[in-house]
Every structure is written in C-alpha cells, then in structure tokens.
C-alpha positions as CSV (number, residue, x, y, z in Angstrom):
1,M,0.0,0.0,0.0
2,S,1.2,3.5,-0.8
3,T,2.0,6.4,1.5
4,Y,-1.2,8.3,0.7
5,G,-0.6,11.8,-0.6
6,S,3.0,11.9,-1.5
7,D,2.9,8.9,-3.9
8,Q,-0.2,10.2,-5.6
9,L,1.3,13.7,-6.0
10,A,4.6,12.2,-7.4
11,A,2.6,10.1,-9.9
12,L,0.7,13.1,-11.1
13,A,3.8,15.3,-11.4
14,D,4.4,13.9,-14.9
15,P,2.4,15.7,-17.6
16,S,1.8,12.5,-19.5
17,R,0.4,10.8,-16.4
18,R,-1.8,13.8,-15.7
19,A,-3.1,13.6,-19.3
20,I,-3.9,9.9,-18.9
21,F,-5.5,10.6,-15.5
22,E,-7.6,13.3,-17.1
23,A,-8.6,11.1,-20.0
24,L,-9.8,8.4,-17.5
25,R,-12.1,11.0,-15.9
26,G,-14.4,10.3,-18.9
27,G,-14.6,6.6,-18.0
28,P,-12.7,3.4,-18.5
29,R,-10.3,3.2,-21.4
30,A,-8.0,0.6,-22.9
31,V,-4.3,1.3,-23.4
32,G,-4.8,1.6,-27.2
33,E,-7.6,4.2,-26.8
34,L,-5.4,6.3,-24.5
35,A,-2.4,6.0,-26.8
36,A,-4.5,7.1,-29.8
37,A,-5.5,10.3,-27.9
38,L,-2.0,11.2,-26.7
39,P,1.3,12.1,-28.4
40,I,3.1,9.1,-26.7
41,S,3.5,5.5,-27.7
42,R,1.4,2.6,-26.5
43,P,4.3,1.1,-24.4
44,A,4.8,4.6,-22.8
45,V,1.1,4.7,-21.9
46,S,1.4,1.2,-20.4
47,Q,4.4,2.4,-18.3
48,H,2.6,5.5,-17.1
49,L,-0.5,3.4,-16.2
50,K,1.8,1.1,-14.2
51,V,3.0,4.1,-12.1
52,L,-0.6,5.4,-11.7
53,K,-1.7,1.9,-10.6
54,G,1.2,1.7,-8.1
55,A,0.1,5.0,-6.7
56,E,-3.4,3.5,-6.3
57,L,-5.0,6.1,-8.6
58,V,-6.2,3.7,-11.2
59,V,-7.3,0.1,-11.4
60,D,-7.6,-2.3,-14.3
61,E,-9.9,-5.1,-15.2
62,A,-10.1,-7.7,-18.0
63,V,-13.1,-7.2,-20.2
64,G,-13.0,-9.8,-22.9
65,T,-9.6,-9.7,-24.6
66,R,-9.0,-6.1,-23.4
67,R,-7.8,-4.6,-20.2
68,L,-9.6,-1.5,-19.2
69,Y,-8.2,1.1,-16.8
70,R,-10.4,3.4,-14.7
71,L,-9.9,5.8,-11.9
72,R,-9.8,4.4,-8.3
73,P,-12.2,6.5,-6.2
74,E,-10.4,5.4,-2.9
75,G,-7.1,6.7,-4.2
76,I,-8.6,10.0,-5.3
77,A,-10.4,10.4,-2.0
78,A,-7.1,9.8,-0.1
79,L,-5.3,12.3,-2.2
80,R,-8.1,14.8,-1.6
81,A,-7.9,14.2,2.2
82,Y,-4.2,14.7,2.1
83,L,-4.6,18.0,0.2
84,D,-7.5,19.1,2.5
85,G,-5.2,18.4,5.5
86,M,-2.5,20.6,4.0
87,W,-5.0,23.4,3.3
88,E,-6.4,23.2,6.9
89,D,-2.9,23.3,8.3
90,A,-2.1,26.4,6.2
91,L,-5.3,28.2,7.2
92,S,-4.6,27.4,10.8
93,S,-1.1,28.7,10.7
94,F,-2.3,31.9,8.9
95,A,-5.0,32.4,11.5
96,K,-2.6,31.9,14.4
97,K,-0.1,34.4,12.8
98,A,-2.9,36.9,12.2
99,E,-4.0,36.7,15.9
100,E,-0.4,37.1,17.1
101,T,0.3,40.2,15.0
102,A,-3.2,41.9,15.3
103,P,-3.2,45.0,17.5
104,E,-5.0,44.6,20.8
105,T,-8.4,46.2,20.9
106,R,-8.8,48.5,23.9
107,H,-12.3,48.4,25.3
108,G,-13.8,51.4,27.2
109,S,-10.8,53.6,27.0
110,E,-11.9,55.6,24.0
111,E,-14.8,58.0,24.0
112,S,-17.4,58.0,21.3
C-alpha cells in the first residue's frame, strides 16, 4: 500500500500521467484508446499506467480480450484528504499568525 498523498502527487507530477488521468475521468479506457488520444506510444502509456496503478490512482480489469483502466475512487479520496489536511494546516497557521500580529483592541478607553 502506498503512502497516501506523496505517492499520488509524485505520480501526477508527470504531464503524460496527468493527461492519462484526465482522460480516464471520462470513463474506463483501454491502453490503445489512451495512446491514440495522446502524443506518446502505447508502451509509454502502459508504463505510465503502471505508475498510476502503483500510486493507487487507477485500477484495471479484464473485459474480454482487453484490459480497461479506470480511476480508483479510494485513491482519489485519499489524495483529496491529504490536500485538504495541508490546506487546513495552512489556514490554521495563517489564523494563528494573524492573531499574534493583530493590534490589541482596547475596550472602554476611547470616548465616542
């Protein structure tokens, strides 16, 4: 099993893998279909799919004589949770810093 977050981000760092990932958003596809839509060879698509599968972002299944690849919802959910956690940490740090640097409000010492 992968280390959720970093493995998925590393897999999606490559532009060709991102293009494959985006193509699979439209539904399951065979390697040949993906290769026909991209400017890379069929063997290269297979290698990129292997990396995406290793990062648990895609799964494959045999359908007749073809092997179809599709997005793996659990892997995408884990990536989203990782990114949400990073976002929450960033917002928390920002709020803390803002509170530390905000001037103190004096109550009752100023006349209206």
